[in-house]
N, C-alpha and C positions, 0 to 999 in steps of 0.2 A: 860556602853555599850561598847562592843568590836567590832573592825573592822578587817576584813581579807582582806589585800591588795594583797594577793598572786595572781599572774597572771598565770594561768595554761596553758602553751603552750608546746606542745610536741617538736616543733621546727624542723619538717621535718625529713625524714630519707633517707639516700642515701647508695647505695651499688654498688660495681664494681668487675668484674672478668676479668682477662687477662691470656691467655696461651701464654707464650713467644715463644713457638714452633709452634704457630698458630693451635693448636688442636681446632677443632670446638666443641663448647659447646652448648648444647640444651638450649633454652630459659626457659625450665622448672627449671633450676638451679637458674637463676636470679629471677624468679617468686617466688620460694620457699624462697629465702633469703629476698626479699623485703616484702613479705607477713608477715614475722615474725615481722616486724616493723610497722605493720598496725596502732598501737596506736600512732605512732609519727606523723601521719597525721590526717586529719579530713574529708576525703572523697571528698575534693574539688580539687583534682588533683593527678595524678600518671602517670608515663611514663617510657619508656625504650629506650635505644639506643644500636645498635648492629653493629659490624664491621665484614665483611667477609660473609654477608648474601646473596649477589647478585653476586656470582662468574661468572655466565653466562653473566652478564652485567657489568663486573668490570671496563671497560673503559668508561662507560657512567655515567654522573651525574644522580643520582636518586632523582627527585623532589617528595616529599610528600606534597600534597596540601589539605587544608581544604577549603570547600566552604559553605557559608551560603545560597546562592541563585543560581538558574540555570543561571541567567544572569552573575553572577560572574565567573562561570566556562566557559561560552562561551567567555567572554572577555579575560580571562587568557589563554585559549587554543589558541585563535587567536594570541595572543602575542607570545606564545611559538612556535607555528608552523611557525610564521613569522621569528623567530630568531634562531631556533634550528632544527637540524635533530632529529626527534622523532623515536627512534628505537622501542619503545613499550609504550603503555599507557593502563592503566587498573584501575579498582577500587581496593583499598587496601582491601584484604580479611578480613572480620569481621564475628563475630558470634553473635547471639542474646544473650543479657545478661539482666536479669530481672531488675537490678538496673540502667541500662542505657536506658532511655526512649527516649531522644532526642540526636542526634549526627549530626555533619555536614556531608556533602557529602565528602568522602575521596578518593582521586585519587593519583596515582603515575605515573611518566613519566620518562623513561630512554632516556636521550637526550645528544647531543653534539652541541656546538655552531656552526653555519654556518661560514665557513671560511671568507666569505665576511664581516661578522660582526666584525671581529677582526682586526680593522684598527690600524696602527702605532704599538706601543709596547704593545697594550692591550692584556693581556693573557686570556686564557680560564677562569681561576679562577676569574680574575677581572670582566670579562663579566658576569659570573654567579652571583657574588656578586651584581652587578648592577641590574641584573634581579630580584633577591630576594628583594632588596630594593624597586624597582619600584612596583612590584606586591603587596608587603605588605603595602606600603604607598599610592598607587594610585588607586588600584582596590578594591573598597569597597566589603567586604564580602569574600575576598580571602586571604589566608595566607599560604605561603610556610614555612612549619615547618621542612623540612629536605632537604639538597641539596648537599650532598657529594657523592663520588664514593664508591661503594661496601659497603655502610652502610645505615642505616636508623633509624629514630626516630619514636616512636609510643607513643602517649600520649593523655590524655583527662581528663575529669572531672569524678572522681569515685575513689573507693578504689583500691589498688594495684591489688587484685585478679580480680576485675571487668574489669579493663583496660587490664590486661594480657589475660583474657578470651575473651574479645571483639576483640582484635587484633590477637588472636590465636598465642600468643607469643611462645608457646611450639613447633610450627611447624617450627620455624627458628633456624638456627645453626650459631654461630659466634665465633670468637676467642677473641673478647673483648665485654663485656656487661657492661652497667651501668643501674641503676634503681633509681627511686625517688618516695617517697610519700610525699605529700605536706600538709603543715599547713599554708596557707596564712594569714598574719597578717595585712599588709599594702596595699595589692593589691588584685584585684578581682580574684575569682576563676572562670576561664573560660577555654575552650578547648585550646586556644592558649597560655594561661598563665601557663599551666602545664609544668613541666620539662620533658625531657631535652630541652635546647635551643641550636640551632645549626646554623652553617654557614659553608658552604663547609663541610670539614670532621671534624670540631671542634664540639664537643658536651659537654654541661655543665649540671651537676646536682649540686644543691647548697642548703645548709642548713644555714639559718641565714638571715642577713639583710645587704645590702650594703648601708651604710649611705652616701657614697660619690657619689651616683647615679647621682646627679645633675651635679657635675663637670665632672664626667666620661662621661656623655651623651654629654655635650657641647664640650668636648675634641674630642670625636669620630665624632661629626658632622663636625668638622673642616676638617676631612679626608673623608667626603662624606657618612658616615654611617647614616642611618635613624632609629631612635628608636621609635617604634610604638606599642609595645606589652604590655604596662601597667605593667611592672614588672622590678625590679632592676636587676635581674639575666641576662637580655639581654645584659647588658654592658660587662659582663665577656666574653661571646662568641666573641663579636666583638673586644674586646681588645686583645684576643689571636690572632685573624686573623691579626690585625694591627701590633702588636709587633713582632710576629714570621714570618708570611708569607710576610708582606709588608716591615717591617723594618729589618728583617733578624736576630733578636736576637735568641739565643738558648733557649731551654725550661727552663733551670735552671736560666738563667739571667732574663727571663720573669717572672718567679715565684718570684724572688727577687724584681723585679720592682712592682709587684702587691701586695706583702706583705712585703714591705720594712722595714728594721730595724729602730728603733727609732734613732733620731740624737744622743741622749746620748750614745747609744751603738756603733754607728759609730765612735764617738770621741775616743773610747777606743781602736780602732783597730790600727794595724801597718799602716805605711804611705801609702803603695801601696794599701792595701785593703780599707783604708779610702778614698783614692782618687777615686777609682773605684765606691764605693757605694755612695759617695757624688755626683759624676757626674750622676749616674743612678737616684738618687732621684731628682736632679735638672732638668734633661731632662724629666723624666717621672713622675713628681709629680702629674700631672693631671690624670695619669692612675692608680695611687695607689688606692687599694680598702680599704676603711675604714669600721669599724663596725665588728660585730661578723659573722664569716663565716667559713664553711668548704666546699671545692669544690672538685669534681672529674671531670676531663676532659679527654675525649677520643679523639684520632686522628688516622690517618692512620698508624702511627708508634708506638703507645703505649697508655699507661694510666698513668695519673698523679693525685696525691692527694695532697692537700695543705689546711692548715687552717690559720686563721688570726694570727697576730704577737703576740697576748697574749692568744691565744687558748681559745676563748670563745665558740667554738662549737666543739663537739667531732669528732675524727677520729681515727680509729683503722686499722692496716694493718697486714697481715699474709701471709706466703708463704707455699707452699706444692709442692715439686718437681719443675716443671716449671711454676706452677700456682701462681699468686699473687692476693690477695683479699684485698679490702678496704671497710669499712662500718662505719656507725655511731655507731654501737654496735658490740662488739665481738660476741654476740649471733647470729647475722645475718650471720657472717662468719662461725661459728661452725655449723649452721644449714645445710650448704652444704659442709663443710670440718671439720669433727668431730675431726681430730687429726692433726692440722697444724704443720709444722716443727718449725715455729717461729711466735710469735705474739708480736706486739709492738704498742705503741702509739707515732706517730711522734711528735717531738717538735714543738712548736709554730713557724709558718712561715717557717718550714723546709719541702720542698717538697719530696714526694715519687715518683720518676720518674722510670717508668718501660718501657723498650723498647722491641719491638718484635725482635726476632732473624732474621738475613737476610735469605731470601728464597734461 
């Protein structure tokens, strides 16, 4: 008798596009790229994040919120109106899709914190983070899944094409796009658990498994973050906010902290490099991400790709003029850029950092 112990897991698919000159790109492009990797998911989640899509409300935080029940919406809107100036509120435009039978109520709000709520040295960003944590952890049936300025996330349970069509992604134009098709292995497939995960203008799409989730979660809770979304990827979004926005690390240093070199490799470095990396690992050991992963994260200033320190998940990058592409497969890049100027696979733990040109 023979046994087949092969575990057939496609392992998620991710893709990203950025125009360094801030040329606005139709959502049709990211849809086309992601749909090519349909087989990397299993239909239990897909999503997109886009930057530059709300130019008329660029100074307002755009809250995208899912509601399971009308009472959840009433309670959330009372809280928002109590604490924010609401410039506009509306249902997120959607279209009927045959394969999406049940969906939460989806709303968006363009808001600014009321000045009287910003006591002491509390910044607007800090106040928004507290709001997101409060709603997501204390109001049952409500989930803020996007909260940045001039950007938005669109996600749910379904195949990439289903989710793109449902949210009418082709009607949006942005200068940074990311997309994800999900193959959940250890966490449930539900609307809130689909990628991207966001906080403020940070958005994360992830392929792999963060086996350090437990220690990362406890570390983040020391700084007031509340992790409630039943998936390991949530820690990555909050760690970016903590290390970059709150602790003031630059993006390259943050990437080094998240995918830190092995001690045996640090020991081989020159004294100055060895000292810096030793200090970084000692201070941020609880923030380090273990396990197989490749990650794309967008923010208001650019797009970054990084994989784990022994490259257990794929990541490919390419350039064409002012455009930079990153994806799980080269085919997903060539689907929308047939003749790139350069194609390469980043080394393990080595970030690809792309910044927008100054306006």
